[in-house]
C-alpha positions as CSV (number, residue, x, y, z in Angstrom):
1,M,0.0,0.0,0.0
2,S,2.8,2.4,0.8
3,R,4.2,2.1,-2.8
4,F,0.8,2.8,-4.2
5,Y,0.3,5.7,-1.8
6,S,3.6,7.4,-2.6
7,V,2.9,7.2,-6.4
8,C,-0.7,8.2,-6.2
9,K,-0.6,10.6,-3.2
10,P,-1.9,13.7,-5.2
11,S,-4.8,11.6,-6.6
12,L,-5.7,10.2,-3.3
13,R,-5.7,13.6,-1.7
14,L,-8.2,14.8,-4.3
15,L,-10.3,11.7,-3.9
16,A,-10.2,12.1,-0.1
17,A,-11.3,15.7,-0.4
18,C,-14.2,14.8,-2.7
19,I,-15.5,11.9,-0.6
20,V,-15.4,13.6,2.8
21,F,-18.6,15.4,1.8
22,Y,-20.5,12.2,1.1
23,S,-22.1,9.8,3.6
24,C,-22.8,6.1,3.4
25,N,-25.8,3.9,2.7
26,N,-27.0,0.8,4.6
27,N,-28.4,-1.9,2.4
28,D,-29.3,-5.3,3.7
29,S,-27.0,-8.1,2.5
30,A,-25.2,-10.9,4.3
31,G,-21.6,-10.2,3.5
32,Q,-20.4,-9.8,0.0
33,K,-22.8,-10.5,-2.8
34,K,-21.5,-11.4,-6.2
35,V,-24.1,-10.8,-8.8
36,V,-23.5,-11.9,-12.4
37,V,-25.5,-10.0,-15.0
38,E,-25.4,-10.8,-18.7
39,E,-26.2,-7.6,-20.5
40,K,-28.5,-7.9,-23.5
41,A,-27.4,-6.1,-26.7
42,A,-30.5,-3.8,-26.5
43,D,-29.5,-2.7,-23.0
44,R,-26.4,-0.9,-24.0
45,P,-24.6,0.4,-27.1
46,P,-22.4,-2.1,-29.0
47,V,-19.0,-2.6,-27.3
48,N,-16.7,0.4,-27.9
49,T,-19.3,2.3,-29.8
50,I,-19.3,5.8,-28.5
51,T,-22.7,7.4,-29.2
52,D,-23.6,11.1,-29.2
53,K,-25.0,10.6,-25.7
54,H,-21.6,9.4,-24.3
55,V,-19.4,11.8,-22.4
56,A,-15.7,11.2,-21.5
57,I,-14.8,10.9,-17.9
58,P,-12.2,13.7,-17.7
59,G,-8.6,12.5,-18.2
60,S,-9.7,9.0,-19.2
61,S,-10.4,6.9,-22.3
62,I,-13.7,5.8,-20.6
63,Y,-17.0,7.2,-21.8
64,I,-20.4,6.8,-20.1
65,I,-23.9,8.1,-20.8
66,P,-24.3,10.2,-17.7
67,P,-27.5,10.9,-15.8
68,A,-29.3,14.1,-16.7
69,G,-27.8,17.3,-15.3
70,Y,-24.1,16.1,-15.3
71,A,-21.5,18.3,-16.9
72,V,-17.7,18.1,-17.3
73,N,-15.7,20.2,-14.9
74,N,-12.2,20.5,-16.3
75,T,-11.0,22.3,-13.1
76,T,-11.8,19.3,-10.8
77,M,-11.4,16.7,-13.6
78,Q,-14.9,15.3,-12.8
79,L,-18.2,14.7,-14.5
80,S,-20.5,16.2,-11.9
81,N,-23.9,17.6,-11.1
82,G,-22.7,19.5,-8.0
83,A,-23.9,16.9,-5.6
84,S,-22.3,13.7,-7.0
85,N,-19.6,13.0,-9.4
86,F,-17.6,10.6,-11.6
87,M,-13.8,10.7,-11.8
88,M,-11.0,8.7,-13.3
89,M,-8.5,6.8,-11.2
90,K,-5.5,5.2,-12.9
91,M,-3.4,2.3,-11.4
92,V,0.3,2.8,-11.7
93,S,3.6,1.0,-10.8
94,G,2.2,-2.5,-11.1
95,Y,-0.7,-1.9,-8.7
96,T,-3.8,-3.4,-10.3
97,P,-7.5,-2.4,-10.0
98,E,-8.3,-5.8,-8.5
99,T,-5.6,-5.4,-5.8
100,Y,-7.0,-2.1,-4.9
101,L,-10.6,-3.4,-4.8
102,K,-9.5,-6.3,-2.5
103,E,-8.1,-3.7,-0.1
104,L,-11.3,-1.7,-0.2
105,Q,-13.4,-4.9,0.3
106,A,-11.3,-5.9,3.3
107,D,-11.7,-2.5,4.8
108,C,-15.4,-2.3,4.1
109,E,-16.1,-5.8,5.5
110,K,-14.2,-5.0,8.6
111,N,-16.0,-1.8,9.4
112,F,-19.3,-2.0,7.4
113,P,-20.0,-5.7,6.7
114,V,-23.0,-5.0,4.6
115,G,-21.4,-2.2,2.6
116,W,-19.6,-4.1,-0.1
117,Q,-21.3,-5.4,-3.2
118,R,-19.8,-6.5,-6.5
119,E,-21.6,-7.0,-9.8
120,E,-19.9,-8.7,-12.7
121,I,-21.0,-7.6,-16.1
122,T,-20.3,-9.0,-19.6
123,S,-21.0,-7.0,-22.7
124,G,-19.9,-8.5,-25.9
125,K,-16.2,-9.4,-25.2
126,I,-15.7,-6.9,-22.5
127,K,-15.9,-7.9,-18.9
128,F,-16.2,-5.4,-16.1
129,A,-17.3,-5.1,-12.5
130,I,-19.2,-2.5,-10.6
131,C,-18.4,-2.4,-6.9
132,R,-20.2,-0.5,-4.2
133,Y,-18.1,0.7,-1.3
134,Q,-19.4,2.2,1.9
135,T,-17.8,3.8,4.9
136,A,-19.0,6.2,7.6
137,A,-18.2,9.2,5.4
138,F,-19.4,8.4,1.9
139,M,-20.8,6.0,-0.7
140,Q,-19.0,5.1,-3.9
141,Y,-19.3,2.9,-7.0
142,Y,-16.1,1.7,-8.7
143,L,-16.2,0.5,-12.3
144,V,-13.2,-1.7,-13.1
145,F,-12.5,-3.7,-16.3
146,T,-11.7,-7.3,-15.3
147,D,-10.1,-8.1,-18.6
148,P,-6.7,-6.5,-19.2
149,V,-8.4,-3.8,-21.3
150,S,-7.5,-0.8,-19.2
151,N,-5.8,0.2,-16.0
152,E,-8.3,3.0,-15.5
153,M,-11.2,2.9,-13.1
154,V,-14.1,5.1,-12.7
155,V,-15.0,6.2,-9.2
156,A,-18.5,7.7,-8.6
157,N,-19.3,9.5,-5.3
158,F,-22.8,10.2,-4.1
159,D,-24.8,11.0,-0.9
160,E,-26.4,8.0,0.7
161,K,-29.6,10.0,1.2
162,D,-30.0,10.4,-2.5
163,Y,-31.1,6.8,-3.4
164,D,-32.2,7.9,-6.9
165,A,-28.7,9.4,-7.6
166,G,-27.2,6.0,-6.6
167,L,-29.4,4.1,-9.0
168,A,-28.7,6.6,-11.8
169,I,-25.0,6.4,-11.3
170,R,-25.0,2.6,-11.3
171,A,-27.1,2.6,-14.5
172,A,-24.7,5.1,-16.1
173,L,-21.7,3.0,-15.3
174,K,-23.3,0.1,-17.2
175,T,-23.1,2.2,-20.4
176,A,-19.2,2.4,-20.2
177,V,-17.2,2.1,-23.3
178,I,-13.5,2.5,-23.9
179,K,-12.0,4.6,-26.7
180,Q,-9.1,2.7,-28.1
């Protein structure tokens, strides 16, 4: 963790600053739930097809169809509506998204046993996971590609009290495509 922290210290500070303002959500589940969802072709655009509705997560090659009211903020490098946001996180120095998620999961299960959830999604040949992470201060979704397609992840923050925002963010993450 110390190697990751030293390399990503500026990004982690920005992430920490953003998430301090958000609180967590309590959903009933007995430990980790792993949900496998096979997306239907009609549910999302063809793999790696960027439509006119897609917007790039600032600083990344990942595009999503954001919920209504979200706009790119080039100052904060986020796609935001003011209350919640999407931002890019890139793994460096051999640290992988899966390694990072295992650390988040262990932390969450230690402190908030019902706060971790993982959903595996396959769309065409692309496999990715959407993980929900909860702490006392915030709620987040992580989108990570489980095939070696990208070392980028999308982190989405939202207020636990805004259940509709959480649903909209999760749905938006499922529209992810990678510009190659």
